[in-house]
Backbone as a printed PyTorch tensor [residue, N CA C, xyz], in Angstrom:
tensor([[[  0.8090,  -1.1920,   0.0000],
         [  0.0000,   0.0000,   0.0000],
         [  0.8580,   1.2650,   0.0000]],

        [[  2.0680,   1.1610,   0.4900],
         [  2.9340,   2.3300,   0.5310],
         [  3.2720,   2.8390,  -0.8630]],

        [[  3.3760,   1.9420,  -1.8340],
         [  3.6980,   2.3780,  -3.1910],
         [  2.5620,   3.2370,  -3.7460]],

        [[  1.3260,   2.9040,  -3.4120],
         [  0.1930,   3.7010,  -3.8750],
         [  0.2180,   5.0940,  -3.2540]],

        [[  0.5000,   5.1570,  -1.9710],
         [  0.5810,   6.4550,  -1.2990],
         [  1.7760,   7.2590,  -1.8040]],

        [[  2.8570,   6.5780,  -2.1720],
         [  4.0110,   7.2770,  -2.7490],
         [  3.6170,   7.9450,  -4.0650]],

        [[  2.9290,   7.2240,  -4.9420],
         [  2.5280,   7.8130,  -6.2160],
         [  1.4770,   8.9050,  -6.0260]],

        [[  0.6370,   8.7850,  -5.0160],
         [ -0.2880,   9.8640,  -4.7000],
         [  0.4930,  11.0960,  -4.2860]],

        [[  1.5140,  10.9170,  -3.4640],
         [  2.3670,  12.0190,  -3.0190],
         [  3.0840,  12.6560,  -4.2150]],

        [[  3.5700,  11.8360,  -5.1430],
         [  4.2330,  12.3610,  -6.3380],
         [  3.2490,  13.1700,  -7.1850]],

        [[  2.0170,  12.7040,  -7.3080],
         [  1.0050,  13.4700,  -8.0350],
         [  0.6990,  14.7930,  -7.3430]],

        [[  0.6380,  14.7920,  -6.0230],
         [  0.3980,  16.0310,  -5.2800],
         [  1.5300,  17.0170,  -5.5360]],

        [[  2.7680,  16.5580,  -5.4970],
         [  3.9200,  17.4250,  -5.7650],
         [  3.8660,  17.9400,  -7.2040]],

        [[  3.5740,  17.0640,  -8.1500],
         [  3.5190,  17.4480,  -9.5620],
         [  2.4400,  18.4940,  -9.7960]],

        [[  1.2730,  18.2730,  -9.2530],
         [  0.1670,  19.2070,  -9.4400],
         [  0.4790,  20.5420,  -8.7660]],

        [[  1.0230,  20.4930,  -7.5680],
         [  1.3150,  21.7230,  -6.8390],
         [  2.3670,  22.5620,  -7.5510]],

        [[  3.4110,  21.9280,  -8.0720],
         [  4.4750,  22.7100,  -8.7030],
         [  4.0980,  23.2380, -10.0670]],

        [[  3.0880,  22.6940, -10.6980],
         [  2.7230,  23.1640, -12.0340],
         [  1.4330,  23.9670, -12.0620]],

        [[  0.6610,  23.9410, -11.0140],
         [ -0.6740,  24.5190, -11.0450],
         [ -0.7040,  26.0410, -10.9920]],

        [[  0.1820,  26.6520, -10.2650],
         [  0.1420,  28.1000, -10.0670],
         [  0.7870,  28.7920, -11.2570]],

        [[  0.0480,  28.8480, -12.3690],
         [  0.5970,  29.1850, -13.6720],
         [  1.3970,  30.4760, -13.7640]],

        [[  0.8930,  31.6170, -13.4630],
         [  1.7360,  32.7920, -13.7220],
         [  3.0220,  32.7680, -12.9090]],

        [[  2.9840,  32.1390, -11.7570],
         [  4.1820,  32.0780, -10.9190],
         [  5.2050,  31.0690, -11.4250]],

        [[  4.7790,  30.1460, -12.2660],
         [  5.6870,  29.0960, -12.7270],
         [  6.4200,  29.4420, -14.0210]],

        [[  6.1170,  30.5770, -14.6070],
         [  6.8320,  30.9880, -15.8280],
         [  8.3150,  31.2040, -15.5380]],

        [[  8.6860,  31.9540, -14.4780],
         [ 10.1180,  32.0660, -14.1700],
         [ 10.7440,  30.7260, -13.7820]],

        [[  9.9450,  29.8410, -13.2070],
         [ 10.4490,  28.5110, -12.8690],
         [ 10.8150,  27.7290, -14.1250]],

        [[ 10.0050,  27.8710, -15.1820],
         [ 10.3220,  27.2180, -16.4570],
         [ 11.6050,  27.7920, -17.0440]],

        [[ 11.7710,  29.1120, -16.9470],
         [ 12.9990,  29.7440, -17.4430],
         [ 14.2080,  29.2780, -16.6380]],

        [[ 14.0510,  29.1930, -15.3270],
         [ 15.1470,  28.7330, -14.4770],
         [ 15.5040,  27.2840, -14.7850]],

        [[ 14.4910,  26.4390, -14.9670],
         [ 14.7500,  25.0330, -15.2830],
         [ 15.4930,  24.9060, -16.6070]],

        [[ 15.1110,  25.7060, -17.5890],
         [ 15.8050,  25.6640, -18.8860],
         [ 17.2530,  26.1120, -18.7370]],

        [[ 17.4650,  27.1600, -17.9580],
         [ 18.8240,  27.6730, -17.7570],
         [ 19.6750,  26.6650, -16.9810]],

        [[ 19.1160,  26.0420, -15.9780],
         [ 19.8560,  25.0220, -15.2100],
         [ 20.2020,  23.8420, -16.1170]],

        [[ 19.2390,  23.4060, -16.9550],
         [ 19.5050,  22.3020, -17.8630],
         [ 20.5470,  22.6730, -18.9050]],

        [[ 20.5740,  23.9330, -19.3080],
         [ 21.5170,  24.4050, -20.3210],
         [ 22.9260,  24.5730, -19.7590]],

        [[ 23.0480,  24.7080, -18.4500],
         [ 24.3620,  24.8400, -17.8280],
         [ 24.9440,  26.2320, -18.0180]],

        [[ 26.2700,  26.3140, -18.0610],
         [ 26.9090,  27.6330, -18.1610],
         [ 26.8150,  28.2650, -19.5490]],

        [[ 26.3800,  27.5190, -20.5360],
         [ 26.2540,  28.0700, -21.8870],
         [ 25.1340,  29.1070, -21.9240]],

        [[ 25.2560,  30.1020, -22.7780],
         [ 24.1740,  31.0840, -22.8850],
         [ 22.9220,  30.4550, -23.5020]],

        [[ 21.7900,  31.0310, -23.1870],
         [ 20.5200,  30.5410, -23.7350],
         [ 20.5430,  30.7750, -25.2470]],

        [[ 20.3060,  29.7300, -26.0540],
         [ 20.4300,  29.8710, -27.5070],
         [ 19.2460,  30.5790, -28.1760]],

        [[ 18.3370,  31.1240, -27.4060],
         [ 17.1620,  31.7950, -27.9520],
         [ 17.2290,  33.2880, -27.6290]],

        [[ 16.5900,  34.0810, -28.4670],
         [ 16.4740,  35.5000, -28.1580],
         [ 15.5280,  35.6700, -26.9710]],

        [[ 15.5860,  36.8150, -26.3240],
         [ 14.8360,  37.0410, -25.0900],
         [ 13.3240,  36.9080, -25.2850]],

        [[ 12.7680,  37.5350, -26.2940],
         [ 11.3160,  37.4780, -26.5180],
         [ 10.8020,  36.0720, -26.7590]],

        [[ 11.3520,  35.3580, -27.7450],
         [ 10.8940,  33.9860, -27.9700],
         [ 11.1470,  33.0540, -26.7780]],

        [[ 12.2240,  33.2880, -26.0480],
         [ 12.5240,  32.4500, -24.8830],
         [ 11.4280,  32.5890, -23.8350]],

        [[ 11.0320,  33.8160, -23.5150],
         [  9.9920,  34.0110, -22.5020],
         [  8.6250,  33.5760, -23.0090]],

        [[  8.3970,  33.6780, -24.3000],
         [  7.1450,  33.1680, -24.8640],
         [  7.0800,  31.6530, -24.7040]],

        [[  8.1730,  30.9820, -25.0090],
         [  8.2100,  29.5230, -24.8390],
         [  8.0520,  29.1310, -23.3750]],

        [[  8.6910,  29.8720, -22.4790],
         [  8.5550,  29.5800, -21.0470],
         [  7.1150,  29.7750, -20.5840]],

        [[  6.4650,  30.8240, -21.0790],
         [  5.0740,  31.0920, -20.7070],
         [  4.1600,  29.9570, -21.1570]],

        [[  4.3080,  29.5430, -22.4090],
         [  3.4320,  28.4840, -22.9110],
         [  3.8130,  27.1070, -22.3500]],

        [[  5.0840,  26.9080, -22.0110],
         [  5.4740,  25.6530, -21.3630],
         [  4.8140,  25.5470, -19.9900]],

        [[  4.8800,  26.6210, -19.2180],
         [  4.2630,  26.6180, -17.8910],
         [  2.7420,  26.4910, -17.9970]],

        [[  2.1470,  27.1790, -18.9640],
         [  0.6980,  27.0870, -19.1530],
         [  0.2840,  25.6830, -19.5770]],

        [[  1.0270,  25.0840, -20.4960],
         [  0.7100,  23.7350, -20.9450],
         [  0.8080,  22.7110, -19.8310]],

        [[  1.8440,  22.8270, -19.0000],
         [  1.9800,  21.8880, -17.8850],
         [  0.9070,  22.1270, -16.8280]],

        [[  0.4810,  23.3710, -16.6370],
         [ -0.6180,  23.6450, -15.7010],
         [ -1.9200,  23.0290, -16.2080]],

        [[ -2.1630,  23.1480, -17.5060],
         [ -3.3630,  22.5320, -18.0740],
         [ -3.3030,  21.0140, -17.9800]],

        [[ -2.1160,  20.4460, -18.1980],
         [ -1.9700,  18.9970, -18.0400],
         [ -2.2370,  18.5860, -16.5980]],

        [[ -1.8350,  19.3990, -15.6470],
         [ -2.0900,  19.0940, -14.2320],
         [ -3.5850,  19.1130, -13.9390]],

        [[ -4.2970,  20.0670, -14.5180],
         [ -5.7530,  20.1060, -14.3200],
         [ -6.4290,  18.8860, -14.9420]],

        [[ -5.9700,  18.4830, -16.1160],
         [ -6.5090,  17.2730, -16.7470],
         [ -6.1890,  16.0550, -15.8840]],

        [[ -4.9940,  16.0300, -15.3160],
         [ -4.5800,  14.9400, -14.4370],
         [ -5.5110,  14.8300, -13.2350]],

        [[ -5.8240,  15.9600, -12.6240],
         [ -6.7430,  15.9600, -11.4820],
         [ -8.1310,  15.5020, -11.9170]],

        [[ -8.5880,  16.0100, -13.0600],
         [ -9.9120,  15.6220, -13.5380],
         [-10.0150,  14.1370, -13.8280]],

        [[ -9.0070,  13.5860, -14.4920],
         [ -9.0250,  12.1520, -14.7780],
         [ -8.9360,  11.3230, -13.5070]],

        [[ -8.1290,  11.7870, -12.5540],
         [ -8.0030,  11.0690, -11.2930],
         [ -9.3360,  11.0430, -10.5600]],

        [[-10.0040,  12.1830, -10.5140],
         [-11.3130,  12.2320,  -9.8630],
         [-12.3440,  11.3850, -10.6150]],

        [[-12.2990,  11.4440, -11.9400],
         [-13.2510,  10.6840, -12.7450],
         [-13.1070,   9.1920, -12.5070]],

        [[-11.8770,   8.6910, -12.6060],
         [-11.6670,   7.2520, -12.4810],
         [-11.7710,   6.7630, -11.0400]],

        [[-11.1470,   7.4790, -10.0980],
         [-11.0980,   6.9810,  -8.7250],
         [-12.3900,   7.2380,  -7.9560]],

        [[-13.0180,   8.3670,  -8.2010],
         [-14.2370,   8.6890,  -7.4490],
         [-15.4820,   8.3620,  -8.2680]],

        [[-15.5200,   8.8430,  -9.5230],
         [-16.7110,   8.6530, -10.3420],
         [-16.9380,   7.2110, -10.7410]],

        [[-15.8910,   6.5210, -11.1900],
         [-16.0290,   5.1420, -11.6540],
         [-15.6050,   4.1280, -10.6000]],

        [[-15.1260,   4.6140,  -9.4700],
         [-14.7530,   3.7950,  -8.3130],
         [-13.6870,   2.7440,  -8.6220]],

        [[-12.7390,   3.0920,  -9.4890],
         [-11.5630,   2.2340,  -9.6730],
         [-10.6520,   2.4020,  -8.4710]],

        [[ -9.7690,   1.4410,  -8.2140],
         [ -8.8550,   1.5810,  -7.0760],
         [ -7.9440,   2.8080,  -7.2580]],

        [[ -7.9670,   3.7530,  -6.3150],
         [ -7.2230,   4.9930,  -6.5010],
         [ -5.7260,   4.7860,  -6.6540]],

        [[ -5.1550,   3.8250,  -5.9600],
         [ -3.7120,   3.5970,  -6.0530],
         [ -3.2750,   3.2550,  -7.4650]],

        [[ -4.0040,   2.3770,  -8.1130],
         [ -3.6690,   1.9980,  -9.4880],
         [ -3.8770,   3.1690, -10.4470]],

        [[ -4.8930,   3.9740, -10.1830],
         [ -5.1550,   5.1410, -11.0270],
         [ -4.0190,   6.1430, -10.8940]],

        [[ -3.5290,   6.3620,  -9.6710],
         [ -2.4080,   7.2880,  -9.4670],
         [ -1.1860,   6.8420, -10.2640]],

        [[ -0.8800,   5.5680, -10.2050],
         [  0.2940,   5.0490, -10.9250],
         [  0.0930,   5.1950, -12.4330]],

        [[ -1.0680,   4.7990, -12.9280],
         [ -1.3180,   4.8640, -14.3760],
         [ -1.2800,   6.2990, -14.8860]],

        [[ -1.8680,   7.2240, -14.1580],
         [ -1.8700,   8.6190, -14.6040],
         [ -0.4740,   9.2260, -14.5590]],

        [[  0.2980,   8.8880, -13.5430],
         [  1.6630,   9.4030, -13.4850],
         [  2.4870,   8.8460, -14.6350]],

        [[  2.3040,   7.5620, -14.9280],
         [  3.0460,   6.9450, -16.0330],
         [  2.6070,   7.4950, -17.3920]],

        [[  1.4180,   8.0260, -17.4900],
         [  0.9970,   8.6880, -18.7250],
         [  1.4630,  10.1380, -18.7640]],

        [[  1.4820,  10.7890, -17.6120],
         [  1.8530,  12.2090, -17.5440],
         [  3.3110,  12.4400, -17.9180]],

        [[  4.2010,  11.6110, -17.4100],
         [  5.6350,  11.8370, -17.6310],
         [  5.9990,  11.8450, -19.1150]],

        [[  5.6180,  10.8460, -19.9170],
         [  5.9950,  10.9280, -21.3300],
         [  5.2900,  12.0570, -22.0860]],

        [[  4.0440,  12.3460, -21.7330],
         [  3.3480,  13.4460, -22.4080],
         [  3.9850,  14.7950, -22.0750]],

        [[  4.3030,  15.0140, -20.8230],
         [  4.9430,  16.2690, -20.4300],
         [  6.3590,  16.3670, -21.0070]],

        [[  7.0550,  15.2370, -21.0720],
         [  8.3940,  15.2270, -21.6770],
         [  8.3130,  15.6050, -23.1490]],

        [[  7.3820,  14.9870, -23.8690],
         [  7.2180,  15.3260, -25.2840],
         [  6.8450,  16.7900, -25.4560]],

        [[  5.9350,  17.2820, -24.6180],
         [  5.4920,  18.6700, -24.7240],
         [  6.6590,  19.6380, -24.5230]],

        [[  7.4770,  19.4200, -23.4950],
         [  8.6160,  20.3080, -23.2520],
         [  9.6540,  20.2030, -24.3650]],

        [[  9.8570,  18.9980, -24.8850],
         [ 10.7830,  18.8270, -26.0090],
         [ 10.2920,  19.6120, -27.2160]],

        [[  8.9930,  19.5690, -27.4540],
         [  8.4210,  20.2780, -28.5940],
         [  8.4390,  21.7930, -28.3920]],

        [[  7.9920,  22.2650, -27.2200],
         [  7.8300,  23.7050, -27.0110],
         [  9.1800,  24.4250, -26.9920]],

        [[ 10.2240,  23.7700, -26.4960],
         [ 11.5500,  24.3890, -26.4560],
         [ 12.4120,  23.9790, -27.6500]],

        [[ 11.8680,  23.1940, -28.5630],
         [ 12.5890,  22.7270, -29.7570],
         [ 13.9130,  22.0710, -29.3730]],

        [[ 13.8260,  21.1530, -28.4210],
         [ 15.0240,  20.4320, -27.9790],
         [ 15.3430,  19.3180, -28.9610]],

        [[ 16.5460,  18.7930, -28.8660],
         [ 17.0010,  17.8090, -29.8400],
         [ 16.4260,  16.4200, -29.6200]],

        [[ 16.2670,  16.0160, -28.3560],
         [ 15.7460,  14.6770, -28.1130],
         [ 14.9070,  14.6620, -26.8350]],

        [[ 14.2310,  13.5350, -26.6210],
         [ 13.3490,  13.4190, -25.4650],
         [ 14.1090,  13.3850, -24.1500]],

        [[ 15.3620,  12.9780, -24.1710],
         [ 16.1690,  12.9800, -22.9540],
         [ 16.3410,  14.3870, -22.4030]],

        [[ 16.5150,  15.3490, -23.2890],
         [ 16.6260,  16.7380, -22.8490],
         [ 15.2950,  17.2330, -22.2920]],

        [[ 14.2050,  16.8420, -22.9260],
         [ 12.8850,  17.2150, -22.4190],
         [ 12.6050,  16.5850, -21.0650]],

        [[ 13.0310,  15.3360, -20.8790],
         [ 12.8340,  14.6580, -19.5940],
         [ 13.6540,  15.3310, -18.5010]],

        [[ 14.8940,  15.6880, -18.8050],
         [ 15.7130,  16.3570, -17.7890],
         [ 15.1310,  17.7210, -17.4400]],

        [[ 14.5880,  18.4190, -18.4210],
         [ 13.9430,  19.7020, -18.1490],
         [ 12.7100,  19.5090, -17.2660]],

        [[ 11.9360,  18.4720, -17.5330],
         [ 10.7630,  18.1780, -16.7110],
         [ 11.1660,  17.8650, -15.2730]],

        [[ 12.2000,  17.0730, -15.1040],
         [ 12.6420,  16.7180, -13.7560],
         [ 13.1070,  17.9550, -12.9860]],

        [[ 13.8190,  18.8370, -13.6640],
         [ 14.2680,  20.0660, -13.0040],
         [ 13.0630,  20.9480, -12.6850]],

        [[ 12.1410,  21.0620, -13.6110],
         [ 10.9800,  21.9410, -13.4510],
         [ 10.0720,  21.4860, -12.3130]],

        [[  9.8850,  20.1830, -12.1770],
         [  8.9510,  19.6800, -11.1600],
         [  9.6470,  19.3490,  -9.8450]],

        [[ 10.7700,  18.6630,  -9.9220],
         [ 11.2810,  18.0850,  -8.6920],
         [ 12.2380,  18.9750,  -7.9060]],

        [[ 12.8030,  20.0180,  -8.4890],
         [ 13.5520,  20.9630,  -7.6540],
         [ 12.6130,  21.7070,  -6.7070]],

        [[ 11.5390,  22.3150,  -7.2170],
         [ 10.6050,  22.9140,  -6.2560],
         [  9.8620,  21.8600,  -5.4450]],

        [[  9.6970,  20.6650,  -6.0210],
         [  9.0370,  19.5900,  -5.2940],
         [  9.8180,  19.1560,  -4.0680]],

        [[ 11.1350,  19.1310,  -4.1760],
         [ 11.9690,  18.8130,  -3.0160],
         [ 11.8140,  19.8750,  -1.9350]],

        [[ 11.7610,  21.1270,  -2.3460],
         [ 11.5570,  22.2150,  -1.3910],
         [ 10.1940,  22.0980,  -0.7200]],

        [[  9.1420,  21.8380,  -1.5000],
         [  7.8020,  21.6830,  -0.9250],
         [  7.7350,  20.4740,   0.0080]],

        [[  8.3940,  19.3930,  -0.3800],
         [  8.4260,  18.2160,   0.4850],
         [  9.1340,  18.4920,   1.7930]],

        [[ 10.2410,  19.2210,   1.7240],
         [ 10.9720,  19.5720,   2.9480],
         [ 10.1270,  20.4900,   3.8370]],

        [[  9.4570,  21.4600,   3.2220],
         [  8.5800,  22.3370,   4.0060],
         [  7.4350,  21.5600,   4.6310]],

        [[  6.9250,  20.5550,   3.9130],
         [  5.8510,  19.7270,   4.4520],
         [  6.3300,  18.9300,   5.6610]],

        [[  7.5530,  18.4230,   5.5980],
         [  8.0970,  17.6860,   6.7410],
         [  8.2760,  18.5920,   7.9570]],

        [[  8.5070,  19.8750,   7.7010],
         [  8.6620,  20.8400,   8.7900],
         [  7.3240,  21.3670,   9.3080]],

        [[  6.2240,  20.9280,   8.6850],
         [  4.9050,  21.3100,   9.1610],
         [  4.2110,  22.3760,   8.3360]],

        [[  4.8520,  22.9130,   7.3100],
         [  4.2380,  23.9300,   6.4620],
         [  3.5570,  23.2300,   5.3000]],

        [[  2.2380,  23.0500,   5.3830],
         [  1.5270,  22.2340,   4.3980],
         [  0.6100,  23.0330,   3.4820]],

        [[  0.6010,  24.3600,   3.5700],
         [ -0.3560,  25.1500,   2.8150],
         [ -0.3320,  24.8950,   1.3090]],

        [[  0.8180,  24.9810,   0.6040],
         [  0.7560,  24.7830,  -0.8480],
         [  0.3060,  23.3760,  -1.2430]],

        [[  0.7270,  22.3810,  -0.4970],
         [  0.3790,  21.0100,  -0.8490],
         [ -1.0660,  20.6690,  -0.5140]],

        [[ -1.6440,  21.3660,   0.4410],
         [ -3.0050,  21.0250,   0.8460],
         [ -4.0180,  21.3250,  -0.2490]],

        [[ -3.7160,  22.2660,  -1.1260],
         [ -4.6350,  22.5820,  -2.2270],
         [ -4.7720,  21.3760,  -3.1470]],

        [[ -3.6520,  20.8800,  -3.6480],
         [ -3.6910,  19.7420,  -4.5710],
         [ -4.0940,  18.4600,  -3.8560]],

        [[ -3.6940,  18.3130,  -2.6090],
         [ -4.0010,  17.0870,  -1.8900],
         [ -5.5030,  16.9400,  -1.6610]],

        [[ -6.1950,  18.0440,  -1.4990],
         [ -7.6390,  17.9870,  -1.3030],
         [ -8.3980,  17.6040,  -2.5600]],

        [[ -7.7940,  17.8000,  -3.7180],
         [ -8.4580,  17.4680,  -4.9790],
         [ -8.3800,  16.0010,  -5.3230]],

        [[ -7.3510,  15.3160,  -4.8430],
         [ -7.1840,  13.8940,  -5.1490],
         [ -7.9700,  13.0450,  -4.1670]],

        [[ -8.3190,  11.8210,  -4.5570],
         [ -9.0030,  10.9200,  -3.6290],
         [ -8.1350,  10.6690,  -2.3970]],

        [[ -8.7280,  10.2550,  -1.2880],
         [ -7.9620,  10.0480,  -0.0660],
         [ -6.9040,   8.9740,  -0.2130]],

        [[ -5.9720,   8.9850,   0.7440],
         [ -4.8830,   8.0110,   0.7380],
         [ -5.4400,   6.5920,   0.8270]],

        [[ -4.6690,   5.6530,   0.2880],
         [ -5.0400,   4.2440,   0.3360],
         [ -4.6190,   3.7150,   1.6940]],

        [[ -5.5730,   3.1170,   2.4230],
         [ -5.2440,   2.5680,   3.7420],
         [ -4.9530,   1.0790,   3.6220]],

        [[ -4.0890,   0.5700,   4.5150],
         [ -3.7200,  -0.8470,   4.4290],
         [ -4.8500,  -1.7950,   4.7260]]])
């Protein structure tokens, strides 16, 4: 049962880090810059920020679809929530990877995957650490939208 709760936690982190759209545009730019390393950004300033804006917006919309599908399958159709969490996460990762690869015109899916990991899991680690310290406000929004935890 712990694996189901782990994937629920990963979905909560994913939804929380991508949902607050206007605030995540600089996060997309930072993730691209971190992935690019010390090299200068190969895009002009205007197109770069446009791509960051639509990347953040696209991932926020994917997060909303993720929540909707999770609620539909786990609550509406009464499928086991743990399996739904795993299946949706396994569908989200390749779709979000492809989307970031496309929107930033990257060379391969590996670059898109690394950008996704930086975009979601750097702030996700911070949110997780804050949650362990008792600060649960940002995570409580997304956590309330998903079905309850799976009990043993």
